[in-house]
C-alpha positions in Angstrom: 0.0 0.0 0.0 1.2 3.5 -1.0 1.4 5.9 1.9 0.1 9.5 1.8 3.6 11.1 1.2 4.6 8.6 -1.5 1.5 9.4 -3.5 2.3 13.0 -3.1 5.8 12.3 -4.6 4.2 10.2 -7.6 1.6 12.9 -8.1 4.3 15.7 -8.5 6.6 13.5 -10.7 3.5 12.7 -12.8 2.7 16.5 -13.1 6.4 17.1 -14.0 6.0 14.5 -16.9 2.9 16.4 -18.2 3.9 19.8 -17.6 7.6 19.8 -17.9 9.4 22.9 -16.8 6.8 25.4 -18.1 3.4 26.3 -16.5 0.2 25.5 -18.3 0.1 28.6 -20.3 3.8 28.9 -20.7 3.9 31.9 -18.6 7.1 31.0 -16.8 10.4 29.1 -17.7 12.3 27.5 -14.9 15.5 25.6 -15.1 17.8 24.3 -12.2 21.4 25.3 -12.7 24.6 24.2 -11.1 24.9 26.2 -7.8 28.3 27.9 -7.0 27.7 27.8 -3.4 29.3 25.2 -0.9 27.6 22.6 1.0 27.5 23.7 4.6 27.7 21.1 7.5 27.0 22.2 11.2 27.9 20.5 14.4 25.4 19.8 17.3 25.4 22.0 20.2 27.1 19.3 22.3 29.5 18.6 19.5 28.8 14.9 19.6 28.1 14.6 15.8 27.4 16.8 12.7 23.8 17.9 13.0 22.7 19.2 9.5 23.9 19.4 6.0 22.7 22.4 3.7 22.8 21.5 0.1 22.9 24.4 -2.3 20.2 24.7 -4.9 20.0 27.2 -7.9 17.3 28.0 -10.2 16.9 30.5 -13.1 13.4 31.8 -13.7 11.8 34.1 -16.4 8.4 35.0 -17.3 7.0 34.9 -20.8 4.0 37.3 -20.0 3.4 41.1 -19.3 1.9 40.3 -15.9 3.7 41.3 -12.7 4.7 38.0 -11.5 6.9 37.2 -8.4 8.3 34.2 -6.7 6.4 33.5 -3.5 7.7 30.3 -1.8 8.2 26.7 -2.5 7.2 23.3 -1.1 10.1 20.8 -0.8 9.4 17.1 -0.7 12.2 14.8 0.7 12.5 11.3 -0.8 13.8 10.3 2.5 11.7 11.8 5.2 14.0 10.7 8.0 16.3 13.5 6.8 13.5 16.0 6.4 14.0 19.4 8.4 10.2 20.1 8.3 8.6 23.2 6.9 11.9 25.1 6.5 13.2 22.4 4.2 14.4 24.8 1.5 14.7 28.4 0.9 15.5 30.4 -2.2 16.2 34.2 -2.9 17.9 36.4 -5.3 21.0 38.4 -4.9 19.1 41.8 -4.9 16.2 40.2 -2.7 13.7 41.3 -5.2 11.4 38.3 -6.1 9.7 40.0 -9.0 10.4 38.3 -12.2 11.4 39.8 -15.7 11.5 38.6 -19.3 15.4 37.8 -18.6 16.3 34.9 -16.5 16.8 36.0 -12.7 18.8 33.5 -10.6 17.5 32.1 -7.4 19.9 30.7 -5.1 19.3 28.9 -1.8 19.8 25.6 0.2 17.9 22.6 1.3 18.4 21.4 4.9 18.8 17.8 5.7 18.9 16.9 9.4 21.6 13.9 9.5 22.5 13.6 13.2 20.2 10.4 13.5 21.5 8.8 10.3 24.4 6.6 11.1 25.3 5.8 7.5 25.7 9.5 6.7 27.3 10.3 10.0 30.0 7.7 9.1 30.4 9.1 5.7 31.0 12.5 7.1 33.5 11.2 9.9 36.6 12.8 8.2 34.7 16.2 8.2 33.5 15.8 11.8 37.3 15.0 12.8 38.5 18.1 10.8 35.7 20.2 12.6 36.9 19.0 16.2 40.5 19.4 15.2 39.9 23.1 14.0 37.5 23.8 16.8 34.8 24.8 14.2 31.1 24.3 14.5 30.6 24.9 10.8 32.4 23.9 7.8 32.0 24.7 4.1 32.6 22.0 1.5 32.9 23.0 -2.3 30.0 21.5 -4.1 32.3 19.7 -6.7 34.1 18.1 -3.9 31.1 17.0 -2.1 29.4 15.5 -5.1 32.6 13.7 -6.4 33.3 12.3 -2.8 29.7 11.6 -1.5 27.9 10.2 -4.5 26.7 7.4 -2.4 24.7 9.8 -0.2 23.4 11.6 -2.9 22.3 8.5 -4.8 20.9 6.8 -1.7 19.6 9.6 0.3 18.9 12.7 -1.7 18.0 11.5 -5.1 14.2 11.5 -5.7 13.6 14.7 -3.8 11.0 17.2 -5.6 10.3 20.8 -5.3 7.4 22.9 -6.2 8.1 26.7 -6.8 5.2 28.6 -6.3 4.6 32.1 -8.2 1.9 34.5 -8.1 0.4 37.3 -10.4 -1.7 39.1 -7.7 -4.6 37.1 -9.0 -3.5 33.4 -9.3 -0.7 30.9 -8.4 1.4 29.5 -10.7 3.0 26.4 -9.5 6.0 24.7 -11.2 6.9 21.2 -9.9 10.5 19.9 -10.4 12.5 16.9 -9.7 15.5 18.1 -8.0 19.0 17.3 -9.6 22.1 16.8 -7.6 24.7 16.8 -10.4 
């Protein structure tokens, strides 16, 4: 039997298959792009393990319409609910903090937050970074994205792959929801 959250993921993936990366009237174009930001690892307060992993995400968005459209929020669906950080799973923003869209692509950067302190497999894979953090007396460490992706493909493939995001835009009259499967490469 399929549980409620699995059904939501299947529904969003089905919508992605029918809609693609454009809204129903081709009002918006959204593309995920490679982020230039690092992966951020944060230690628990008691320093017993790495508590969280913030994975960078970037999207470029443009409107194909004269309406005043802006980015409002997103809904992030974790494939592995045990890593979910709850309602603050993902945030995105622009460099100028203006969420209004234009006819040119605008980049939205952000992070999705994974809570990893209860996952023994991920903690084992992160043990070298935990040791480095302890040796350097740091509670936060930044790992270049390319380094993380090349060294931790197992974590991505087994714990992150399958995540989805639905970006919510508004034109002051109605919502434009763009569901996407998140890419980690």
